[in-house]
C-alpha positions, -999 to +999 in steps of 0.1 A: +837+713-838+816+744-832+791+730-857+788+698-837+783+717-804+756+738-821+738+707-833+739+691-799+726+722-783+698+725-808+687+689-801+688+694-764+666+726-767+641+707-789+639+678-765+634+702-736+606+721-755+589+688-763+588+678-727+574+712-716+545+709-741+533+675-728+507+691-706+479+700-731+450+724-730+416+713-743+392+737-760+362+714-758+348+685-737+350+663-768+387+670-773+393+662-736+372+630-739+390+619-771+424+625-756+415+606-724+401+577-743+433+574-764+456+578-733+479+552-717+458+555-685+426+546-702+443+518-722+456+503-689+422+505-673+405+488-703+432+460-704+427+454-666+411+422-655+401+438-621+365+442-611+353+478-606+324+492-586+297+503-610+289+538-598+289+571-616+315+596-605+313+631-617+343+656-618+343+693-622+373+705-642+378+740-627+398+756-655+374+745-682+342+749-662+334+714-674+319+684-658+330+649-667+313+617-656+330+583-653+309+551-653+328+530-628+356+533-602+383+520-627+375+546-653+374+572-625+409+563-613+422+563-649+406+598-655+422+612-623+456+598-634+452+612-669+444+647-655+473+646-631+498+632-656+488+650-688+473+684-678+477+713-654+440+712-646+425+707-611+394+688-605+368+684-578+346+653-572+310+664-574+287+648-548+251+644-557+225+659-535+203+630-523+171+639-504+151+613-485 
């Protein structure tokens, strides 16, 4: 009886630890890019039949001091969802300085 309770407790602890570690840290821009491109968010974007505005959108990931550029609005939405769902990072949309 005690053995069964111990095993159940151990399983619950392992499941809880696995859920805590879902938010990853990335040590390089390539690692972040690879993880994003293999994510559910990116996969959903690629499978979509929607039309997206073709415009570059650049993000600044504050914690990594990294900029990341998306090629269209669909990829940008997927990237924002990926960051929110899979990391603890914050981002800011960078606006280009356009002089006329």
